[in-house]
N, C-alpha and C positions, 0 to 999 in steps of 0.2 A: 584497615589491613596492616598499614605500616606500624601503627601503635602496637597491634597484637604481635606482629613479628618481632618488634623491638623488645617487648615484654618477654616473649619466649626466649629470645637470645640472652637476655639479661638473667633469666632464671637458670638456664643451663650454664651460663658463665659463673653464677654464684655457686652452683653445685660443683663446677670444676675447681673453683677456688678452695672449696672444702677439701677436695682430694689433694690439691697441690699443697695446701697448708699442712695436711697430715704428713705428706712426704718430707716437708722441711722440719716439722716439729718432732716427728717420730722417725720413720725411715721410708724409703721408696719401696722396699720390700712389702711393708705393711700396706702402703697405699695401693700397690698393684694387686695384692691379695684381696683387698676390699673392692677394687675396681673389677676384677674378674668375676667375683660373685655378684657384684652389682650389674654387670652385663647379663649374666644368667637370670638374675631376678627380674631385670627389665624385660627379658623375653617371656618369662612366665606372666608378668603383668600384662604384656601385650596380648597373650593368649586369652587371659581372663577378660580383658577389655573388649576383645572381639565378641565374647559371649554376652557380657553384661551391657557394654556400651553400644553394641550394634543391635542386639536383639532382646535385651532385658532378661537373659537367662541366668538364674542364680545357681552357680556351681560351687558347692562347698566340698567337692571331692578332688581338689587340685593335687593333694597328697598322692592319691592313687595313680593319677595319670603321670605325675612326675616319677613315681617309683617304677612304673612300667618302662619309662625311658632309661632309668638306671639298670633295669633288668636287661634291656636290649644291649647296653654296653657290654655286659658280661657275655651274653649269648653270641654276640657277633665277634668280639675281639679276643676273648680268652681261647687258648688252644684246647682242642678236644682231649678228653681223657680216654685213651683206647681201651684200657682195662675196664672202665665203667661201661663203655659202649658194648664191649663183649659180654659183660655180666648181665646187662638187662636193657640196653638201649633199644633194640628192635621191639622188645616186649612193651616197653613204655609207649613207643609210637603206636603199636597195635592197640594197646589199651585206650589211648587217646582217640584213635580212629573209631574204636567200638563205641566209646561214649558219645562222640560227635554223631555217629550214625544213628544211635538211639534217639538223640534229640531231633535230628532231621526227620526220622520216621514218625516221631510223635507230632511234629509240626504238620507233616503231610497228612496224617490221620485227622488232625484237627480241621484241616482245610477241605479234605475230600469227603469225609463222612458227615452225614446229617447230624444236627445237634440232638443230643439225647443221652440217656444213661449208657447206652451201648458204646458211644464214642468215648465217654469218660472212662469206662472200664477198659477198653482197648488201649487207650493212651496210657493209663496207669500200668497196665501189663507190660507195655513196651518199655516204658521208662524204668520200672522196677527190674525187669529182666535185663535191660541194658546196663543198669547200674551194677547188678550182681556180676555180669560178665566182665564189666570194666574192672571191678575190684578184684575179681579172681585172677585177672591177668596183671593188673597194675601192682598189687601189694607185694608179690614175690620179687617182681622186677625192681621195685623201689628199694626193698631191703638189700638186694644184691648190689645195687649201685652204691648205696650209702655205706656198705661194708668195705668198699675199695679204698683203702688208705684214708680213713675218715679224718685223720688229723691234718692232712694236706689237701685232699681232694674230696672224695665221697660224693661227687656229682659228675654230670656228663661233660661239663666244660662247654666250650663254644665252638665257633667256626674258624677261629684263628685269622680273621680278616682285619684289615686296618680299622682302627677304632672310630675314625671319622664316619665310616659307613654306618656305624651304630646310631648316629644322630637322626638321619631320616627313618631308620628302622624303629627307633623309639617313638617317633611321630606316628608311624603306622600302628604300633602296638596300642598307643593311647587312642588313636582314631577308632580302632576296632572295639575297644572297651566303651568308647563314647557312643558308638553305633548301637551297641547292646543296651546301654542305659537309655539312649534317646528313643529307641524303638518301643521301650516299655513305659517310659515316664513322660516324654514330651507329648504335649496335647492335653495333659492334666494341669491342675493348678500348680503354681510355681513352688509351693511348699513341698509337693510330691517330688518334684525334680531335685530339690535340695536334699530330701531324705534319701532318694535313690543314689545321688552322687556321693553322699556321705557313706552310705552302705557299701557301694562298690569300692570306695577307697579303703575301707576297713577290710573288706574281703581280699583285695589285692595285697595289702600289707600282711594279713594273716598267712596268705599263701607264701609270700616271700620269706616270712619268718619260720615257717614250719615244714616246707617242702625242701629238704636238704638236697635231694637229687637234682633240683632245678638250679639253685644258686647258693648252695651250702647253708641256707637259712641264717640263723643267728651266729653261725661260725664265721660268716663274712667271706667275701671274695676280695683278695688283695692282689696288688701287683698287676693291675690292668695296664696294657700297653699304652704308650703315649703317642700323640700326634706331633710332639715336639721333642727336641733332644733332652737327654738327661743332664743334670748339672755335672756329674762326674765325667761325662763325655766331653763337655766343654772345657772342664778344668784340665783334661789330658790332651787337648788339641793345641798344637804349637801356635796356630794362627790366633787362637783366642788368648793364649798366654802373652804373646807378643803385643796384642792389642791392649790388654790390661796393663802391661808394663809401660806402654806408650802414654797412657792416661793416668798412670799411678794408682790404679784401682786394685782392690783386693779381688783375686780371681774367684774366691768362694762367693762373696757377695755379688760380684758382677754376673756370675753364672746364674744365680738365683733370679736376678733382675731380668736377664735376657730370656730365661725360660718363661717367666710370668708375662713378659712383653709378647712373646710368641703366642701364648694362650690368649692374651688380650686381643691380638690381631685377628685370630681365628674367630673368637666370640663376637668381636665388633663387626666382622664381615657378615656373619649370620644375622646379627641384629639389624644391620643396615638393609640386608636383603629382605628380611621379614617386614621392616617398616615400609620399604618401597612397595612391596606387594600389598600390604595392608592399606596404604594410602591410595594406591590405584584401585583396589577393590571398593574402598569406601566412597570414592568419588564417581564410581561407575553407576550405571542404572541399577545394578544388583545391590550396591551399597545404599542407594536412596530407597530402594524397595525394602531393605532390611530395617532401616530406620522408620519407614512408614509403618511397617508391621509392629515394631516396638512401640510406637506412639499410639497406635489404634488398631488392634487386631480385628475388631469387628468390621470397620470400614475396609480394611485390606481384604478380608474374606469376601466382602460384598463386591469388591473389584475383581474377584476371581483368583486371588493369590492363595496358594496352598501354604498356609501359615505353618502347619506342623512340619512339612517337608523343608521349608526354609529354616525353621528352628533347628531341625536335625542337621542341616548343612553347616550352619555356623557353630553349632555345638561340637561337631566333629572337628572342624577346622581349629577352633580354639583349643580343644583338648590335644590335638596333634602338636600344636606349638608348645604346649606345656610338656608333652612327651619329649620333644626335641631338647628343650631346656633341661629336662631330667637326665637325658643321656649325656649332655654336655657337662653337667655338674658332676656326675659319676666319673667322667673322663678326667676332669680337673682334680678330683679327690684321689683318683687312682685306685679306688676300692668301692665296693658296694656294701653298705652297712645298714640293713633294714631297720635296726633299732634307732637310727637317727631321724627317721621320717616321723615327724610329729605335726599335728594340726596347727600348732602355734606358728611354726616356721613356714609351713607350706600351704596354709589356708589363710589364717588371720593376717599374716604379714603381707601376703600378696594382695589380698583385698584392700589392705591399708594403702598399699602403693597405688592401686587403681583409683581409690577414692581421693587420696591426697593429690595425685597427679592430675586427675580430671577424667571422669568417666565419659566414654564416647570419643576421646581424643587420643590417638595413637602416641603422639609426642608427649602428651600429658602422662600416659601410663609409663613411658620410658623414663621421663623425669622423676616420677614417683618412685620407680624402681631404684634409681641411683640414690636419691635423697634419703628414702626410708632405710635402705640397706646401710648407708653410711651412718645414719643415726643409730641403727640397731647395734652396730659394732662399736661406735665411738662414745655412745652415751655413758656406758659403764665406766670407762677410764676417766672421762670428763667429770662424771659424778663423784668418783673417788677423789680426784684432785680438788673439787669444790669442797667436799667434806673435810679433807685434810687442811684446806685453807681456812675454813670457818672455825675449825677446832684447834688451830695451831696455838692459840693462847691458853688452852686448857692443860691441866696436868696430864702427864703421860698415863697415869693409872686411873684416870677419870672414867667412870662407867658410862657416862653420857657420851664422852668422846668416842669410846670404843663402839658404842651402839650406833652412833651416827656414821662412823666409818664402815661398819659392817652393813649398814643399810644401803650403802652405795651399790651393792650388788643388785638391789631391786629397782634402781633408777631406770633400767631399760624398760621394764613393763610399765612403770608409772609414766615415763615420758611418752611412750607410744600411745597409751590411752589418752593422756592429756592432749597430745598433738591431734589425735583423731577428733576428740570432742571440740577443740577449738576450730578445726577445719569445718566440721559439720555445722557449728554455730555461726561462724563469720564468713566462711567461703565454701558453701556446700557443693558448689560445682567444680571445685578443685583449682589447682594453681593454673592449669591451662585448660579451661572449660571447652566443651564442644561448641563449635560455631553453629 
C-alpha cells in the first residue's frame, strides 16, 4: 500500500512539475490557462471513468453531454429577452408541451392496448397528429422569436441567475439525455450503446447549431456572466493597485493571474468534491456490486442483481458529471460556440485520459486528465522548437527545413497516438491502475 501511495504521489508531483516548469519557461498566465482546462478535463475523465471503469459502459457521446452543460450555462445565466418572449415565448412552450403530450399518449397506448395492428395504427395516428399540431404552433413562434434583433439576440435568453447555478443544471440536462439513451440502449450489446451515444451526441449538436431561438445557433452566445471578478474591475480597484505597487507587479498581468486563480479555486473545489463522492461510492457495497456486474454479468444476474437498472444508474451519474464539466467550460470561456464541439476534443481525448491514467481508478482518471491536457497544449510548441533546433544548420531557403518546421503543427496528433500505443503495449492498465 505504501509503495502504491508513494508511486501515485510521485506521478502527481511530476505532472505538477510540468505545470510549474511551464510557468517559469513561458508565463504563469499560460500555466493557469492550461491548469483550468486541465481541471475541467479531469472532471470529464472522472465521469467517463465511472461509466467504463465501474460498469464497462462504452460511451462515445461525451460531446453531446458536454454540450448540454454548455447550453445550461446560457439558459440559466443569460438575461431573458422580453421582446422575444412577447413575440413567441408562450407559443414555444405550448408547442413543446403538445409534443411531449403526444409522446406520452403514444407510450400509454403502447402499454394499455393489446399488441396488434390496431395498436400500431392508433400510435401512429397519435404521433403524426401530435407532430402536426406541434409544428403548426412551433414554426410561427420560432420565426417570430428569431426575427427579434437577430444580430444581437434572436433568441429567448435565459433566467438571469448566477452562472454557478448552471453547473448542477448542466448535470441535470445531461442526466436526462442519458436516461433517454439508457432506457433504449442499455441491456443490448455494448456496440449498440456506442452507436446510441454517438447518435444522441450528433442530434444534440445539430439542435444547438440550427435552433437559433434556443441559443442563437452558430451565431454564438457571448458575454456570459462570470462567477469571478473581471480584470478591468480589479485594475480599477484601489486596493488591488496598491497591492501590485507593493510587489512591483504589472496590474494588467496580475489581474489576469488573479482571475485565473479564482477560476482554478472554484474548479478544484468541484473536482475534489466529486473525487470524494466517487471514492466513497466506489468503496461502498454499491461500488463493489458495480464492479462485480462489470466483471461477470451472468453471475451477478444469478445472484439477483438487476444489471440493466444498475447500468442505467451509473450511466446517468457519469453523464451528469460530464454535463457539469461542460457548464464549467462554457463559464470559463464566457461564450457558447457550438462549432467548437468536435469528437476529437470531447471524445477521443477524454478516453485517452482515462486509458492513460488508469481505467477503474478515480485518481488515475484525474492524473490522466492533467497529463494529457498538458501534452495536448504543449506538444505543438515543443515540436516547433525541436524542428527549429534540428534544422538550425540548414539554409534559410531550404525546402526540407521549411517542410519540417511546417510539420510541427501535426506533432500533436502524432504524439497523442504514439503515447496511446505505447501505453497500451507496455502499461495497458494505466499509470495508476485499479487495485
